[in-house]
gemmi code that builds the backbone of each chain (N, CA, C; Angstrom):
import gemmi

chains = {
    "A": [
        ("MET", (14.066, 11.641, 42.128), (12.972, 11.479, 41.351), (13.299, 12.893, 40.115)),
        ("ASP", (13.022, 11.523, 39.013), (13.547, 12.470, 38.122), (12.593, 13.503, 37.227)),
        ("ASP", (12.617, 14.921, 37.033), (11.773, 15.542, 36.822), (11.057, 15.692, 35.455)),
        ("ARG", (11.996, 14.504, 34.698), (11.626, 14.361, 32.990), (10.243, 13.340, 32.917)),
        ("VAL", (9.940, 12.768, 33.834), (9.676, 11.340, 33.894), (8.562, 11.049, 33.179)),
        ("ILE", (7.452, 12.226, 32.591), (6.505, 12.438, 31.285), (7.388, 12.128, 30.341)),
        ("LEU", (8.738, 12.833, 30.134), (8.958, 12.398, 28.713), (9.573, 11.120, 28.636)),
        ("LYS", (10.124, 10.909, 29.784), (10.898, 9.435, 29.368), (10.265, 8.579, 29.344)),
        ("VAL", (9.102, 8.586, 30.137), (7.875, 7.360, 29.497), (7.423, 7.652, 28.366)),
        ("GLY", (6.749, 8.316, 28.120), (6.206, 8.719, 27.119), (7.355, 8.435, 25.529)),
        ("ALA", (8.666, 8.577, 25.642), (9.631, 8.360, 24.417), (9.705, 6.943, 24.235)),
        ("LYS", (9.829, 6.136, 25.829), (9.880, 4.798, 26.014), (8.712, 3.838, 25.077)),
        ("ILE", (7.735, 4.640, 25.305), (6.371, 3.879, 24.828), (6.753, 3.967, 23.189)),
        ("LEU", (6.777, 5.250, 22.791), (6.672, 5.477, 21.336), (7.982, 4.860, 20.558)),
        ("ILE", (9.180, 4.835, 20.990), (10.566, 4.690, 20.268), (10.256, 3.019, 18.911)),
        ("PRO", (9.286, 2.489, 20.069), (9.483, 1.224, 19.476), (8.603, 1.512, 18.204)),
        ("PHE", (7.588, 2.230, 18.646), (6.606, 1.987, 17.207), (6.914, 2.928, 16.459)),
        ("ILE", (7.568, 3.855, 16.779), (8.248, 4.844, 15.397), (9.423, 3.813, 14.993)),
        ("LEU", (10.121, 3.023, 15.276), (10.938, 2.035, 14.366), (9.835, 1.249, 13.577)),
        ("LEU", (9.254, 0.685, 14.111), (8.190, -0.235, 13.486), (7.718, 0.122, 12.381)),
        ("PHE", (7.453, 1.518, 12.667), (6.671, 2.367, 11.621), (7.627, 2.522, 10.377)),
        ("ALA", (8.511, 2.904, 10.758), (9.832, 3.150, 9.634), (9.722, 1.710, 9.116)),
        ("LEU", (10.191, 0.611, 9.288), (9.520, -0.731, 8.643), (8.215, -0.641, 7.873)),
        ("TYR", (7.295, -0.124, 8.451), (6.085, -0.234, 7.738), (6.043, 0.411, 6.365)),
        ("VAL", (7.111, 1.736, 6.484), (6.895, 2.672, 5.455), (7.636, 1.751, 4.295)),
        ("GLN", (8.883, 1.279, 4.996), (10.019, 0.947, 4.071), (9.024, -0.334, 2.965)),
        ("PHE", (8.344, -1.083, 4.003), (7.923, -2.359, 3.057), (6.623, -1.797, 2.577)),
        ("HIS", (6.115, -1.313, 2.589), (4.668, -0.745, 2.223), (4.799, 0.227, 0.819)),
        ("GLY", (6.210, 0.683, 0.651), (6.926, 1.670, -0.554), (6.322, 0.776, -1.934)),
        ("ASP", (6.564, -0.225, -2.072), (5.563, -0.674, -3.032), (4.186, -0.802, -3.388)),
        ("TYR", (3.705, -0.694, -2.516), (1.944, -0.140, -2.910), (1.323, 0.919, -2.787)),
        ("GLY", (1.948, 1.661, -1.876), (1.633, 2.898, -1.715), (2.287, 4.140, -1.272)),
        ("PRO", (2.374, 5.197, -0.779), (3.188, 6.229, -0.614), (4.184, 5.955, 0.352)),
        ("GLY", (5.329, 5.780, 0.490), (6.859, 5.701, 1.164), (7.984, 5.185, 0.609)),
        ("GLY", (8.670, 4.612, 0.827), (10.318, 4.320, 0.472), (11.388, 3.815, 0.890)),
        ("GLY", (12.539, 3.794, 0.527), (13.774, 3.791, 1.771), (13.647, 5.218, 2.290)),
        ("PHE", (13.406, 6.432, 1.379), (14.300, 7.728, 1.996), (13.270, 8.062, 3.576)),
        ("GLN", (11.862, 7.743, 3.139), (11.251, 8.416, 4.267), (11.150, 7.389, 5.688)),
        ("ALA", (11.640, 6.591, 5.093), (11.321, 5.339, 6.035), (13.123, 5.245, 6.752)),
        ("GLY", (14.177, 5.845, 6.185), (15.386, 6.043, 6.826), (15.026, 6.960, 7.864)),
        ("VAL", (14.707, 8.225, 7.159), (14.227, 9.506, 8.022), (13.352, 9.313, 9.469)),
        ("ILE", (12.286, 8.220, 9.097), (11.524, 8.115, 10.267), (12.757, 7.123, 11.478)),
        ("PHE", (13.542, 6.335, 10.424), (14.176, 5.398, 11.902), (14.939, 5.922, 12.419)),
        ("ALA", (16.030, 7.233, 11.382), (16.710, 7.931, 12.464), (16.176, 9.098, 13.280)),
        ("ALA", (14.689, 9.388, 13.129), (14.037, 9.972, 14.132), (13.783, 9.635, 15.369)),
        ("GLY", (13.663, 7.964, 15.176), (13.336, 7.316, 16.437), (14.639, 7.512, 17.491)),
        ("ILE", (16.057, 7.597, 16.691), (17.374, 7.754, 17.526), (17.229, 8.682, 18.100)),
        ("VAL", (16.901, 10.181, 17.136), (17.182, 11.496, 17.585), (16.301, 11.863, 18.991)),
        ("LEU", (14.690, 11.232, 19.010), (14.183, 11.334, 20.037), (14.606, 10.818, 21.001)),
        ("TYR", (14.906, 9.607, 21.042), (16.083, 9.005, 22.450), (17.037, 9.972, 22.539)),
        ("ALA", (18.188, 10.475, 21.995), (18.889, 11.264, 22.117), (18.511, 12.627, 23.174)),
        ("LEU", (17.120, 13.291, 22.276), (16.885, 14.318, 22.786), (16.396, 14.059, 24.541)),
        ("VAL", (15.479, 13.187, 24.488), (15.069, 12.746, 26.287), (16.201, 12.240, 26.787)),
        ("PHE", (16.808, 11.306, 26.803), (17.865, 10.855, 27.433), (19.300, 10.803, 27.671)),
        ("GLY", (19.344, 12.143, 26.344), (20.738, 12.630, 26.465), (21.403, 11.693, 25.239)),
        ("LEU", (22.468, 12.775, 24.682), (23.777, 12.139, 23.625), (24.667, 11.464, 24.225)),
        ("ASP", (24.990, 11.262, 24.872), (25.989, 10.286, 25.875), (25.276, 8.812, 25.706)),
        ("ARG", (23.992, 8.372, 26.239), (23.529, 7.334, 25.958), (22.882, 6.949, 24.746)),
        ("ALA", (22.729, 8.307, 23.660), (22.082, 7.575, 22.623), (23.146, 7.079, 22.038)),
        ("LEU", (24.423, 7.960, 22.535), (25.788, 7.422, 21.371), (26.363, 5.928, 21.750)),
        ("ARG", (25.646, 5.581, 23.122), (25.996, 4.196, 23.744), (24.769, 2.923, 22.603)),
        ("VAL", (23.703, 3.620, 22.148), (23.016, 2.780, 21.337), (23.512, 2.326, 20.456)),
        ("MET", (23.561, 3.967, 19.846), (24.165, 3.604, 18.142), (25.581, 4.318, 18.335)),
        ("PRO", (26.539, 4.003, 18.316), (27.635, 4.993, 17.805), (28.262, 5.614, 16.900)),
        ("PHE", (29.026, 6.736, 17.260), (28.860, 7.291, 15.399), (29.454, 6.639, 14.410)),
        ("LYS", (30.101, 5.699, 14.890), (30.836, 4.730, 13.593), (29.740, 3.897, 13.222)),
        ("VAL", (28.634, 3.703, 14.050), (27.696, 2.982, 13.137), (26.826, 3.944, 12.172)),
        ("ALA", (26.460, 5.090, 12.633), (26.303, 6.106, 11.827), (26.938, 6.397, 9.997)),
        ("TYR", (28.614, 5.954, 10.767), (29.126, 6.386, 9.281), (29.316, 5.129, 8.465)),
        ("VAL", (29.343, 3.871, 8.794), (29.430, 2.576, 8.848), (27.861, 2.283, 7.806)),
        ("CYS", (26.964, 2.827, 8.267), (25.542, 2.604, 7.410), (25.914, 3.388, 6.216)),
        ("GLY", (26.144, 5.062, 6.382), (26.116, 5.752, 5.620), (26.872, 5.379, 3.766)),
        ("ALA", (27.912, 4.673, 4.508), (28.736, 3.610, 3.382), (27.973, 2.885, 2.815)),
        ("LEU", (27.395, 1.451, 3.813), (27.015, 0.235, 3.247), (26.006, 0.343, 2.703)),
        ("GLY", (25.138, 1.584, 2.540), (23.740, 1.262, 2.188), (24.041, 1.950, 0.826)),
        ("VAL", (25.381, 2.932, 0.422), (25.864, 3.222, -1.059), (26.128, 1.572, -1.659)),
        ("SER", (26.920, 0.936, -0.803), (27.600, -0.039, -1.169), (26.394, -1.502, -1.922)),
        ("ILE", (25.233, -1.260, -0.911), (24.179, -2.083, -1.440), (23.335, -1.676, -2.757)),
        ("TYR", (23.548, -0.343, -2.493), (22.839, -0.169, -3.819), (23.675, -0.303, -5.317)),
        ("LEU", (24.970, 0.179, -4.982), (25.972, -0.563, -6.312), (25.589, -2.161, -6.234)),
        ("GLY", (25.846, -2.812, -5.268), (25.963, -4.208, -5.438), (24.667, -4.602, -6.049)),
        ("VAL", (23.588, -4.540, -6.120), (22.747, -4.555, -6.680), (22.702, -4.106, -8.463)),
        ("GLY", (23.105, -3.109, -8.435), (23.523, -2.617, -9.634), (25.200, -3.725, -10.609)),
        ("PHE", (25.679, -4.158, -9.723), (26.676, -5.183, -10.463), (26.293, -6.428, -10.201)),
        ("VAL", (25.494, -6.941, -9.356), (24.673, -8.341, -9.678), (23.816, -8.226, -10.860)),
        ("ALA", (22.862, -7.183, -11.284), (22.421, -7.320, -12.360), (23.227, -7.349, -13.304)),
        ("MET", (24.530, -6.706, -13.401), (25.358, -6.927, -14.607), (25.929, -8.523, -14.678)),
        ("ALA", (26.112, -8.921, -13.845), (26.965, -10.236, -13.169), (25.985, -11.330, -14.192)),
        ("MET", (24.693, -10.866, -14.029), (23.582, -11.953, -14.374), (23.233, -11.387, -15.616)),
        ("GLY", (23.906, -10.768, -16.584), (23.853, -10.700, -18.249), (23.078, -9.381, -18.702)),
        ("GLY", (22.922, -8.616, -17.544), (22.065, -7.432, -17.978), (22.886, -6.204, -18.009)),
        ("GLU", (22.192, -4.849, -17.988), (23.196, -3.685, -17.698), (23.258, -3.340, -16.249)),
        ("PHE", (24.130, -2.255, -15.994), (24.073, -2.287, -15.042), (22.940, -1.246, -14.068)),
        ("LEU", (22.162, -1.931, -13.217), (21.279, -1.808, -12.231), (19.714, -1.785, -13.446)),
        ("ASN", (19.977, -3.133, -14.265), (18.824, -3.702, -15.061), (17.980, -4.803, -14.518)),
        ("TYR", (17.409, -4.183, -14.019), (16.165, -5.252, -12.588), (16.001, -6.341, -13.560)),
        ("ASN", (15.409, -6.339, -14.628), (15.254, -8.044, -15.427), (15.490, -8.548, -15.711)),
        ("ALA", (17.348, -8.552, -15.267), (18.498, -9.779, -15.518), (18.414, -10.503, -14.202)),
        ("LEU", (17.462, -9.894, -12.880), (17.955, -10.404, -11.720), (17.115, -11.375, -11.351)),
        ("ASN", (15.966, -11.891, -12.099), (15.549, -13.528, -12.440), (14.424, -13.948, -13.757)),
        ("ALA", (14.318, -14.946, -13.710), (14.259, -15.454, -15.177), (12.997, -14.772, -15.706)),
        ("ASP", (12.023, -14.316, -14.183), (10.692, -13.385, -14.858), (11.195, -12.357, -14.450)),
        ("PRO", (11.077, -11.571, -15.459), (11.268, -10.190, -15.550), (10.405, -9.279, -14.468)),
        ("ALA", (9.510, -9.932, -14.405), (8.138, -9.155, -13.311), (9.057, -9.244, -11.889)),
        ("LYS", (9.037, -10.751, -11.721), (9.545, -11.354, -10.201), (11.184, -9.992, -10.113)),
        ("GLY", (11.705, -10.111, -11.063), (13.484, -9.564, -11.243), (13.293, -7.876, -11.100)),
        ("GLN", (12.356, -7.441, -11.481), (12.084, -5.849, -11.022), (11.473, -5.773, -9.722)),
        ("HIS", (10.738, -6.834, -8.668), (10.390, -6.724, -7.615), (11.677, -6.762, -6.623)),
        ("TYR", (12.845, -7.888, -6.910), (13.594, -7.938, -6.192), (14.560, -6.975, -6.121)),
        ("GLY", (14.646, -6.293, -7.192), (15.708, -5.128, -7.551), (15.463, -4.399, -6.603)),
        ("ILE", (14.125, -3.366, -6.766), (13.673, -2.355, -6.040), (13.335, -2.575, -4.413)),
        ("ILE", (13.302, -4.049, -4.073), (13.414, -4.516, -2.544), (14.893, -4.107, -2.433)),
        ("GLY", (16.140, -4.054, -2.981), (17.240, -4.087, -2.966), (17.625, -3.013, -2.787)),
        ("ILE", (17.310, -1.812, -3.565), (17.705, -0.603, -3.808), (17.346, 0.133, -2.620)),
        ("GLU", (15.918, -0.262, -2.104), (15.148, 0.389, -1.203), (16.066, 0.212, -0.099)),
        ("LEU", (16.277, -1.286, 0.577), (16.920, -1.631, 1.230), (18.402, -0.735, 1.470)),
        ("GLY", (19.108, -0.246, 0.627), (20.241, 0.440, 0.489), (19.858, 1.699, 0.767)),
        ("VAL", (18.706, 2.248, -0.003), (18.364, 3.861, 0.376), (18.129, 3.943, 1.923)),
        ("LEU", (17.323, 3.270, 2.650), (17.109, 2.727, 3.759), (18.089, 3.317, 4.816)),
        ("VAL", (19.289, 2.167, 4.694), (20.517, 2.207, 5.639), (21.431, 3.420, 5.356)),
        ("THR", (21.689, 4.159, 4.136), (22.458, 5.107, 3.709), (21.835, 6.635, 4.420)),
        ("VAL", (20.488, 6.814, 4.370), (19.283, 8.131, 4.614), (19.887, 7.783, 6.260)),
        ("PHE", (19.337, 6.861, 6.616), (19.660, 6.641, 8.123), (21.056, 6.543, 8.876)),
        ("GLY", (21.955, 6.569, 8.231), (23.449, 6.807, 8.591), (23.688, 8.170, 8.307)),
        ("VAL", (23.404, 8.574, 7.457), (23.612, 10.405, 7.064), (22.552, 11.143, 7.857)),
        ("MET", (21.178, 10.724, 7.957), (20.586, 11.740, 8.957), (21.245, 11.585, 10.603)),
        ("LEU", (21.658, 10.435, 10.802), (22.177, 10.116, 12.057), (23.666, 11.283, 12.512)),
        ("ALA", (24.465, 11.060, 11.270), (25.866, 11.430, 11.553), (25.655, 13.206, 11.564)),
        ("LEU", (24.671, 13.447, 10.647), (24.273, 14.843, 10.959), (23.770, 15.499, 12.150)),
        ("PHE", (23.008, 14.622, 12.984), (22.945, 15.026, 13.763), (23.112, 15.040, 15.233)),
        ("TYR", (24.366, 14.143, 14.737), (25.510, 13.937, 15.707), (26.437, 14.754, 15.762)),
        ("ALA", (26.479, 15.122, 14.491), (27.796, 16.329, 14.860), (26.809, 17.709, 14.756)),
        ("PHE", (25.943, 17.902, 14.753), (25.303, 19.551, 15.441), (25.172, 18.896, 17.044)),
        ("ALA", (24.783, 18.107, 17.292), (24.401, 17.850, 18.588), (25.914, 17.516, 19.390)),
        ("GLY", (27.132, 17.225, 18.759), (28.089, 17.344, 19.645), (28.965, 18.446, 20.146)),
        ("ARG", (28.376, 19.323, 19.120), (29.330, 20.784, 18.899), (29.226, 21.197, 20.812)),
        ("ARG", (30.230, 21.843, 21.156), (30.190, 22.698, 22.312), (29.688, 24.159, 22.231)),
        ("ARG", (29.222, 24.639, 22.954), (28.706, 25.823, 23.078), (30.022, 26.691, 23.268)),
        ("ILE", (29.920, 27.401, 22.262), (30.943, 28.984, 22.297), (30.492, 29.707, 23.028)),
        ("ASP", (30.517, 30.239, 24.115), (30.649, 31.332, 24.905), (31.101, 32.858, 24.434)),
        ("PRO", (30.940, 33.870, 23.981), (31.209, 34.877, 22.946), (32.301, 35.752, 24.562)),
    ],
    "B": [
        ("MET", (-29.091, 2.748, 5.706), (-27.683, 2.314, 6.523), (-26.471, 3.043, 6.204)),
        ("GLU", (-26.424, 3.362, 4.639), (-25.643, 3.960, 3.946), (-25.661, 5.593, 4.200)),
        ("MET", (-26.958, 5.774, 4.217), (-27.435, 7.360, 4.190), (-27.078, 7.781, 5.950)),
        ("VAL", (-27.369, 6.956, 6.888), (-27.334, 7.102, 7.796), (-25.786, 7.339, 8.242)),
        ("LEU", (-24.721, 6.724, 7.814), (-23.463, 6.672, 7.868), (-22.713, 7.692, 7.224)),
        ("GLU", (-23.255, 8.195, 6.039), (-22.588, 9.173, 5.426), (-23.468, 10.403, 6.785)),
        ("VAL", (-24.269, 10.492, 6.681), (-24.462, 12.278, 7.796), (-23.907, 11.738, 8.879)),
        ("LEU", (-23.581, 11.386, 9.395), (-22.862, 10.864, 10.835), (-21.540, 11.612, 10.420)),
        ("SER", (-21.127, 10.377, 9.111), (-19.714, 11.189, 8.659), (-19.460, 12.451, 8.881)),
        ("TRP", (-20.471, 13.200, 7.943), (-20.650, 14.754, 7.860), (-20.571, 15.400, 9.087)),
        ("ILE", (-21.042, 15.252, 9.891), (-21.600, 15.908, 11.281), (-20.254, 15.579, 12.102)),
        ("SER", (-19.477, 14.678, 11.913), (-18.126, 14.696, 12.629), (-17.213, 15.150, 12.251)),
        ("ILE", (-16.910, 15.331, 10.742), (-16.045, 16.356, 9.873), (-16.368, 17.557, 10.177)),
        ("CYS", (-17.431, 18.024, 9.958), (-17.627, 19.584, 10.327), (-17.268, 19.895, 11.747)),
        ("GLY", (-17.732, 18.973, 12.456), (-17.147, 19.619, 13.958), (-16.002, 19.230, 14.403)),
        ("GLY", (-14.838, 18.510, 13.588), (-13.714, 18.610, 13.910), (-13.304, 19.920, 12.776)),
        ("LEU", (-13.871, 20.022, 12.013), (-13.575, 21.373, 11.274), (-13.266, 22.322, 12.170)),
        ("PHE", (-14.572, 22.416, 12.726), (-15.028, 23.846, 13.303), (-13.970, 23.940, 14.663)),
        ("PHE", (-13.699, 22.648, 15.560), (-12.646, 22.747, 16.644), (-11.355, 23.112, 15.947)),
        ("MET", (-11.143, 22.736, 14.680), (-9.870, 23.138, 14.170), (-9.532, 24.483, 13.774)),
        ("LEU", (-10.806, 24.972, 13.448), (-10.895, 26.368, 13.455), (-10.665, 27.208, 14.500)),
        ("VAL", (-11.442, 26.694, 15.185), (-11.322, 27.663, 17.102), (-9.687, 27.855, 17.768)),
        ("GLY", (-9.316, 26.613, 17.676), (-8.055, 26.168, 17.850), (-7.129, 27.087, 17.028)),
        ("THR", (-7.407, 27.336, 15.703), (-6.199, 28.444, 14.791), (-6.761, 29.452, 16.006)),
        ("ILE", (-8.256, 30.025, 15.679), (-8.212, 31.573, 15.767), (-7.721, 31.958, 17.384)),
        ("GLY", (-7.387, 30.328, 18.178), (-7.027, 30.854, 19.517), (-5.438, 30.877, 19.585)),
        ("ILE", (-4.459, 29.880, 18.274), (-3.584, 30.141, 18.533), (-3.188, 31.807, 17.905)),
        ("LEU", (-3.707, 32.124, 16.836), (-3.084, 33.437, 16.340), (-3.759, 34.600, 17.802)),
        ("ARG", (-4.944, 34.899, 18.511), (-5.306, 35.677, 19.068), (-4.568, 35.382, 20.547)),
        ("LEU", (-4.539, 34.462, 20.987), (-4.219, 34.241, 22.643), (-2.962, 35.197, 22.948)),
        ("PRO", (-2.647, 35.839, 24.138), (-1.344, 36.525, 24.196), (-0.314, 35.876, 24.471)),
        ("ASP", (-0.073, 34.773, 25.077), (1.225, 34.440, 25.257), (1.649, 32.920, 25.233)),
        ("VAL", (2.480, 32.486, 25.181), (3.251, 30.737, 24.613), (2.054, 29.589, 25.279)),
        ("TYR", (1.673, 30.106, 26.696), (1.239, 29.219, 27.443), (-0.536, 28.653, 26.820)),
        ("THR", (-1.244, 29.960, 26.667), (-2.684, 29.689, 26.290), (-2.756, 29.493, 24.900)),
        ("ARG", (-1.539, 29.864, 24.080), (-1.320, 29.096, 22.575), (-1.439, 27.773, 22.826)),
        ("LEU", (-0.191, 27.590, 23.776), (-0.526, 25.922, 23.690), (-1.753, 25.179, 24.454)),
        ("HIS", (-2.396, 25.968, 25.016), (-3.863, 25.408, 25.394), (-4.393, 25.117, 23.871)),
        ("ALA", (-4.271, 26.398, 22.979), (-5.614, 26.055, 22.028), (-4.859, 24.911, 21.007)),
        ("ALA", (-3.687, 25.043, 20.811), (-3.182, 23.870, 19.765), (-3.633, 22.463, 20.890)),
        ("GLY", (-3.242, 22.722, 21.531), (-3.542, 21.153, 22.356), (-5.118, 20.955, 22.160)),
        ("MET", (-5.921, 21.527, 22.604), (-7.426, 21.481, 22.149), (-7.722, 20.990, 20.661)),
        ("THR", (-7.086, 21.975, 19.828), (-7.140, 21.567, 17.958), (-6.588, 20.053, 18.147)),
        ("ASP", (-5.825, 19.166, 18.324), (-5.130, 18.043, 18.614), (-5.964, 17.385, 19.003)),
        ("THR", (-6.600, 17.144, 19.823), (-7.654, 16.334, 21.005), (-9.008, 16.349, 20.026)),
        ("MET", (-9.466, 17.591, 20.169), (-10.915, 17.198, 19.576), (-10.641, 17.363, 18.369)),
        ("GLY", (-9.996, 18.803, 18.038), (-10.335, 18.511, 15.911), (-9.861, 17.257, 15.538)),
        ("ALA", (-8.540, 17.031, 15.720), (-8.086, 15.507, 15.000), (-9.234, 14.256, 15.345)),
        ("GLY", (-9.448, 14.402, 16.941), (-10.474, 13.429, 16.690), (-11.548, 13.345, 16.042)),
        ("PHE", (-12.361, 14.050, 16.053), (-13.999, 14.100, 15.131), (-13.417, 14.027, 13.749)),
        ("LEU", (-12.324, 14.770, 13.192), (-12.142, 14.164, 11.869), (-11.422, 12.731, 11.628)),
        ("ILE", (-11.133, 11.880, 12.828), (-10.595, 10.594, 12.020), (-11.922, 9.851, 12.554)),
        ("LEU", (-12.906, 10.116, 13.554), (-14.106, 9.474, 13.235), (-14.952, 9.643, 12.103)),
        ("GLY", (-15.389, 10.647, 11.849), (-15.498, 10.807, 10.030), (-15.289, 10.558, 9.339)),
        ("LEU", (-13.774, 10.180, 9.287), (-13.135, 9.363, 8.359), (-13.320, 7.357, 8.687)),
        ("CYS", (-13.455, 7.670, 9.826), (-13.828, 5.967, 10.432), (-14.968, 5.509, 9.531)),
        ("PHE", (-16.311, 6.581, 9.628), (-17.502, 6.394, 8.715), (-17.764, 6.228, 7.814)),
        ("GLN", (-16.434, 7.237, 6.810), (-16.519, 7.089, 5.606), (-15.966, 5.812, 5.137)),
        ("ALA", (-14.963, 5.152, 5.757), (-14.595, 3.641, 5.558), (-15.519, 2.708, 5.491)),
        ("ILE", (-16.230, 2.944, 6.653), (-17.216, 1.598, 6.626), (-18.127, 1.485, 5.692)),
        ("SER", (-18.992, 2.933, 5.233), (-20.060, 3.685, 4.357), (-18.935, 3.297, 3.194)),
        ("GLY", (-18.141, 3.351, 2.651), (-17.832, 3.633, 1.525), (-17.158, 2.199, 0.898)),
        ("MET", (-16.208, 1.466, 1.790), (-15.704, 0.585, 1.214), (-16.241, -0.611, 1.782)),
        ("MET", (-16.963, -0.966, 2.416), (-17.951, -2.405, 3.006), (-17.967, -2.909, 1.734)),
        ("HIS", (-18.908, -2.555, 0.723), (-19.111, -3.418, -0.100), (-17.975, -3.772, -1.261)),
        ("ASP", (-17.187, -2.659, -2.057), (-16.282, -3.181, -2.864), (-14.838, -3.702, -2.137)),
        ("HIS", (-14.600, -3.459, -1.009), (-13.507, -3.322, -0.638), (-13.265, -5.044, 0.650)),
        ("PRO", (-13.062, -6.141, 0.124), (-12.992, -7.340, 1.793), (-12.043, -6.991, 2.677)),
        ("SER", (-11.114, -6.221, 2.343), (-10.114, -5.913, 3.240), (-10.099, -4.159, 4.119)),
        ("TRP", (-11.461, -3.856, 4.229), (-11.846, -2.368, 4.585), (-11.687, -1.939, 5.608)),
        ("TRP", (-11.580, -3.145, 6.523), (-11.205, -2.840, 8.134), (-9.679, -2.506, 8.198)),
        ("THR", (-8.804, -2.906, 7.559), (-7.811, -2.431, 7.891), (-7.331, -0.879, 7.941)),
        ("VAL", (-8.034, -0.300, 7.316), (-8.237, 1.588, 6.737), (-8.629, 1.590, 8.463)),
        ("LEU", (-9.715, 0.758, 8.737), (-10.535, 1.423, 10.166), (-9.172, 1.356, 11.011)),
        ("VAL", (-8.942, 0.134, 10.879), (-7.358, -0.401, 11.904), (-6.513, 1.056, 12.224)),
        ("ARG", (-6.167, 1.624, 10.776), (-4.977, 2.373, 10.718), (-5.766, 3.640, 11.449)),
        ("LEU", (-6.983, 4.243, 11.307), (-7.496, 5.034, 11.686), (-7.491, 4.934, 13.298)),
        ("VAL", (-7.709, 4.132, 13.609), (-8.026, 4.378, 15.209), (-6.319, 3.934, 15.745)),
        ("LEU", (-5.736, 3.465, 15.200), (-3.912, 3.381, 15.531), (-3.687, 4.927, 15.529)),
        ("ILE", (-3.865, 5.793, 14.462), (-3.762, 6.945, 14.462), (-3.802, 7.961, 15.155)),
        ("TYR", (-5.167, 7.745, 15.919), (-5.767, 8.133, 16.897), (-5.087, 7.942, 18.486)),
        ("ALA", (-4.917, 6.554, 18.421), (-4.298, 6.561, 19.946), (-3.059, 7.102, 19.816)),
        ("PHE", (-1.977, 7.108, 18.898), (-0.649, 7.620, 18.970), (-1.197, 9.187, 19.028)),
        ("LEU", (-1.788, 9.540, 18.936), (-2.360, 11.189, 18.637), (-2.401, 11.523, 20.035)),
        ("LEU", (-3.596, 10.373, 20.910), (-3.471, 10.700, 22.082), (-2.050, 10.547, 22.941)),
        ("PHE", (-1.392, 9.776, 22.636), (0.065, 9.842, 23.124), (0.879, 10.832, 22.809)),
        ("THR", (0.872, 11.518, 21.628), (1.744, 12.023, 21.331), (1.877, 13.570, 21.567)),
        ("SER", (0.300, 14.087, 21.490), (0.349, 15.263, 21.159), (-0.040, 16.425, 22.631)),
        ("PRO", (-0.193, 15.633, 24.213), (0.198, 15.732, 25.384), (1.112, 16.119, 25.793)),
        ("ILE", (1.901, 14.831, 25.115), (3.251, 14.740, 25.670), (4.256, 16.057, 24.551)),
        ("ALA", (3.928, 16.327, 23.405), (4.605, 17.671, 22.910), (4.550, 18.769, 23.373)),
        ("THR", (3.022, 18.883, 23.974), (2.481, 19.984, 24.265), (3.153, 20.155, 26.199)),
        ("HIS", (3.167, 19.462, 26.555), (3.923, 19.295, 28.018), (5.654, 19.715, 27.776)),
        ("ALA", (6.284, 19.156, 26.577), (7.523, 19.473, 26.478), (7.763, 20.891, 25.982)),
        ("LEU", (6.791, 21.469, 25.374), (6.786, 22.415, 24.911), (6.526, 24.120, 26.081)),
        ("ALA", (5.860, 23.352, 26.776), (5.873, 24.415, 28.205), (6.617, 24.069, 29.404)),
        ("ARG", (7.580, 23.011, 29.516), (8.267, 22.932, 30.278), (9.909, 23.705, 29.490)),
        ("ALA", (9.309, 23.785, 28.218), (10.506, 24.562, 27.219), (10.858, 25.930, 27.875)),
        ("GLY", (9.179, 26.355, 27.664), (8.979, 27.726, 27.879), (9.242, 27.689, 28.846)),
        ("LEU", (9.196, 27.083, 30.147), (9.103, 27.970, 31.481), (10.736, 27.866, 31.741)),
        ("ALA", (11.737, 26.711, 31.273), (13.048, 26.469, 31.285), (13.603, 27.457, 30.400)),
        ("GLY", (12.872, 28.051, 29.529), (13.160, 29.382, 29.082), (13.280, 30.814, 29.712)),
        ("GLY", (12.495, 30.834, 30.849), (12.253, 31.825, 31.174), (10.899, 32.875, 30.750)),
        ("VAL", (9.836, 32.121, 30.273), (8.904, 33.027, 29.944), (7.660, 32.987, 30.706)),
        ("GLU", (7.493, 34.409, 31.086), (6.625, 34.623, 31.961), (5.165, 33.949, 31.662)),
        ("PRO", (4.312, 33.642, 32.494), (3.109, 33.267, 32.089), (2.214, 34.712, 31.970)),
        ("TRP", (1.142, 35.278, 31.035), (0.737, 36.154, 30.852), (-0.283, 36.270, 32.018)),
        ("THR", (-0.402, 37.423, 32.613), (-1.481, 37.692, 33.589), (-2.298, 39.496, 32.874)),
        ("ASN", (-3.303, 39.687, 33.789), (-3.947, 40.338, 33.538), (-3.195, 41.700, 34.354)),
        ("GLU", (-2.719, 43.144, 33.406), (-2.110, 43.679, 33.904), (-2.676, 44.580, 34.755)),
        ("ARG", (-4.292, 44.637, 34.786), (-4.424, 45.700, 36.064), (-4.477, 45.105, 36.978)),
        ("GLY", (-4.438, 43.857, 37.033), (-4.701, 43.040, 38.294), (-6.660, 42.822, 38.781)),
        ("GLU", (-7.163, 42.703, 37.394), (-8.639, 42.513, 37.593), (-8.878, 41.353, 36.921)),
        ("GLY", (-9.758, 40.566, 37.846), (-10.512, 39.205, 37.412), (-10.919, 38.866, 36.229)),
    ],
}
model = gemmi.Model(1)
for chain_id, residues in chains.items():
    chain = gemmi.Chain(chain_id)
    for i, (resn, *xyz) in enumerate(residues, 1):
        res = gemmi.Residue()
        res.name, res.seqid = resn, gemmi.SeqId(i, " ")
        for name, pos in zip(("N", "CA", "C"), xyz):
            atom = gemmi.Atom()
            atom.name, atom.element = name, gemmi.Element(name[0])
            atom.pos, atom.b_iso = gemmi.Position(*pos), 0.0
            res.add_atom(atom)
        chain.add_residue(res)
    model.add_chain(chain)
structure = gemmi.Structure()
structure.add_model(model)
structure.setup_entities()
């Protein structure tokens, strides 16, 4: 019988809701407090909680190092991509108005794309930071 | 109706603040980790519980007339309380375990008197 059963069951119940709450913060960012940065941190916190309760090895099987690095780069690419799409559609770099015939709709699409980029990057970098610190060997003096 | 909700709401909020105050004094005054954890746990369940109850009354009385979607605030408050009921005992449990694993001795009366 594992002696950390309360923590494990509690984490198993809570982690799906943490990830769902991150998406809520992400998509509610248009109307209230929230946005890509906070959502990315909360999403990473879900994985960090998993790593703390179940151990780093199991967390690395769920979200390998590589995923963190790729996410960190992918988010910046999405951000840049939105900027270049705006350029390709006849506006300046990151001019959301050019993304749609209706400028208000263009602003909406633009901010959703940007926030998605921020979410992915912040998630990746937070996770990479945590892995970098958690993976260090203890040095005995 | 409005008046009753308002009074109930303020009674609940003041009750919640009272428990928060007691919990804070407990955290500052009690002698060791485990007794302080006890005080902090009380703050979470009773203090936050009454505060959220008071906010529920506020949501009902203040928003029922102007906002057709007033109940979404209520649902969110109830969800917050439900998650608080899960997370705060688990966090307290984890802290107590960590204290025990770290070799913190529980405080006892030094003279051995009850």
